[in-house]
RODO-2510 file (C-alpha; in nm, 4 decimals, decimal comma):
residues 137
     n   res          X          Y          Z
     1     m     0,0078    -0,0049     0,0152
     2     n     0,1009     0,3713    -0,0700
     3     v    -0,0454     0,7125     0,0409
     4     a    -0,2631     0,7268    -0,2666
     5     d    -0,3900     0,3706    -0,2104
     6     l    -0,4788     0,4548     0,1422
     7     i    -0,6450     0,7857     0,0423
     8     k    -0,8639     0,6065    -0,2363
     9     d    -0,9646     0,3536     0,0175
    10     h    -1,0755     0,6104     0,2595
    11     e    -1,2256     0,8706     0,0092
    12     g    -1,3480     0,6376    -0,2678
    13     t    -1,4093     0,7587    -0,6014
    14     s    -1,6968     0,9553    -0,7560
    15     l    -1,6825     1,0660    -1,1235
    16     s    -1,9745     1,3235    -1,0695
    17     l    -2,0123     1,6025    -0,8188
    18     y    -2,1430     1,5508    -0,4654
    19     r    -2,1480     1,7127    -0,1492
    20     c    -1,9073     1,5663     0,1117
    21     t    -1,9738     1,5426     0,4907
    22     a    -1,8537     1,9046     0,5279
    23     g    -2,1025     2,0248     0,2724
    24     k    -1,8287     2,1003     0,0343
    25     w    -1,8861     2,0344    -0,3679
    26     t    -1,6194     1,7350    -0,4165
    27     v    -1,5295     1,5405    -0,7247
    28     g    -1,2965     1,2506    -0,8195
    29     i    -1,1120     1,1144    -0,5141
    30     g    -1,2253     1,3745    -0,2413
    31     r    -1,1210     1,6746    -0,4513
    32     n    -1,2946     1,9841    -0,2733
    33     i    -1,3212     2,1699    -0,5928
    34     e    -1,5435     2,4359    -0,3936
    35     d    -1,2458     2,5349    -0,1842
    36     n    -0,9482     2,4150    -0,4318
    37     g    -1,0569     2,4372    -0,7847
    38     i    -0,8499     2,2721    -1,0210
    39     r    -0,5124     2,3490    -1,1740
    40     q    -0,4486     2,4245    -1,5331
    41     d    -0,2939     2,0999    -1,6130
    42     e    -0,6023     1,9444    -1,4716
    43     a    -0,8289     2,1647    -1,6916
    44     d    -0,6087     2,0898    -1,9962
    45     l    -0,6201     1,6970    -1,9647
    46     m    -1,0153     1,7230    -1,9132
    47     l    -1,0322     1,9369    -2,2324
    48     a    -0,8195     1,6670    -2,4169
    49     n    -1,0330     1,4023    -2,2995
    50     d    -1,3605     1,5921    -2,4083
    51     i    -1,1783     1,6707    -2,7348
    52     r    -1,1054     1,3164    -2,7814
    53     e    -1,4676     1,2032    -2,7044
    54     c    -1,6205     1,4690    -2,9384
    55     r    -1,4417     1,3442    -3,2200
    56     l    -1,5284     0,9877    -3,1551
    57     q    -1,8978     1,0957    -3,1458
    58     l    -1,8451     1,2660    -3,4718
    59     l    -1,6883     0,9705    -3,6447
    60     r    -1,9486     0,7349    -3,5270
    61     a    -2,2329     0,9741    -3,6378
    62     y    -2,1104     1,1201    -3,9313
    63     p    -1,9225     0,9049    -4,1839
    64     w    -1,8098     1,1862    -4,3849
    65     f    -1,6321     1,3730    -4,0785
    66     n    -1,3000     1,1913    -4,1233
    67     a    -1,2569     1,3269    -4,4814
    68     l    -1,2932     1,6816    -4,3654
    69     d    -0,9916     1,9217    -4,3589
    70     e    -0,8269     1,9971    -4,0245
    71     v    -1,0133     2,3378    -3,9747
    72     r    -1,3585     2,1948    -4,0333
    73     q    -1,3053     1,9056    -3,8153
    74     a    -1,2136     2,1553    -3,5630
    75     a    -1,5229     2,3667    -3,6171
    76     l    -1,7363     2,0553    -3,5735
    77     i    -1,5595     1,9291    -3,2632
    78     d    -1,6432     2,2746    -3,1180
    79     l    -1,9697     2,2713    -3,2191
    80     m    -2,0044     1,8900    -3,0574
    81     f    -1,8434     2,0401    -2,7407
    82     c    -2,0734     2,3248    -2,7253
    83     l    -2,4089     2,1646    -2,8200
    84     g    -2,3641     1,7694    -2,7286
    85     p    -2,4620     1,5118    -2,9599
    86     m    -2,8403     1,5403    -2,9316
    87     r    -2,8494     1,9382    -2,9973
    88     l    -2,5959     1,8936    -3,2820
    89     g    -2,8131     1,6470    -3,4182
    90     g    -3,0976     1,8567    -3,4549
    91     f    -2,8969     2,1051    -3,6888
    92     k    -3,0056     1,8598    -3,9934
    93     k    -2,9898     2,1256    -4,2699
    94     f    -2,6428     2,2334    -4,1690
    95     l    -2,5181     1,8676    -4,1177
    96     a    -2,6472     1,7687    -4,4726
    97     a    -2,4812     2,0729    -4,6234
    98     t    -2,1589     1,9938    -4,4375
    99     g    -2,1711     1,6182    -4,5373
   100     r    -2,2161     1,7114    -4,9059
   101     g    -1,9412     1,9888    -4,8901
   102     d    -2,1793     2,2885    -4,9684
   103     w    -1,9766     2,5069    -4,7489
   104     p    -2,1475     2,8405    -4,8064
   105     r    -2,5002     2,6673    -4,7066
   106     a    -2,3567     2,5164    -4,4159
   107     a    -2,2330     2,8381    -4,2798
   108     e    -2,5622     3,0127    -4,3555
   109     e    -2,7462     2,7487    -4,1797
   110     l    -2,5316     2,8289    -3,8569
   111     r    -2,5574     3,1848    -3,8968
   112     s    -2,9609     3,1690    -3,9115
   113     s    -2,9612     2,9422    -3,5964
   114     k    -3,0731     3,0422    -3,2592
   115     w    -2,7364     2,8989    -3,1357
   116     f    -2,5590     3,1546    -3,3444
   117     e    -2,7404     3,4522    -3,1565
   118     q    -2,6615     3,2988    -2,8149
   119     v    -2,2975     3,2289    -2,8393
   120     a    -2,1369     3,5878    -2,9126
   121     r    -1,8136     3,5490    -3,0853
   122     r    -1,7930     3,1838    -3,1173
   123     g    -2,0830     3,1739    -3,3828
   124     p    -1,9210     3,3868    -3,6362
   125     r    -1,5869     3,2196    -3,5932
   126     v    -1,7018     2,8624    -3,6270
   127     a    -1,9498     2,9809    -3,9315
   128     a    -1,6066     3,1353    -4,1021
   129     m    -1,4186     2,8231    -4,0320
   130     i    -1,6889     2,6031    -4,1876
   131     e    -1,7151     2,8397    -4,4933
   132     t    -1,3468     2,8965    -4,5571
   133     a    -1,1526     2,6460    -4,4172
   134     r    -0,9339     2,8878    -4,2386
   135     w    -0,8347     2,9244    -3,8715
   136     p    -0,9749     3,2209    -3,6933
   137     e    -0,7316     3,5206    -3,6744
***
């Protein structure tokens, strides 16, 4: 046994938020995120895991995803991250246009969506990425 094993045994593991016996929001192996938050390296690791999961979901749902260029893949990953699979799946006209490579139509579908109005600078940037295959400046 080592100290990590000892703490794991005492704390247990929770992959979702819960309130500990002191009433603090806690996650993982007893991490009091209410008082301690997370470090940048932990945030980066969670983002990397989330990006990987978004990519896998897109590959499973949309056979044409893998053939897209890097910028348009990034735009779709950003959309999946923001919306989740159910809400992204509701963008049927956008997805159909993207699947057939009709970039002006796909970008216009994003621009005319309620999402576009709600996400400030994210909307114009992602729509431009879809339309032009260029990274935002």
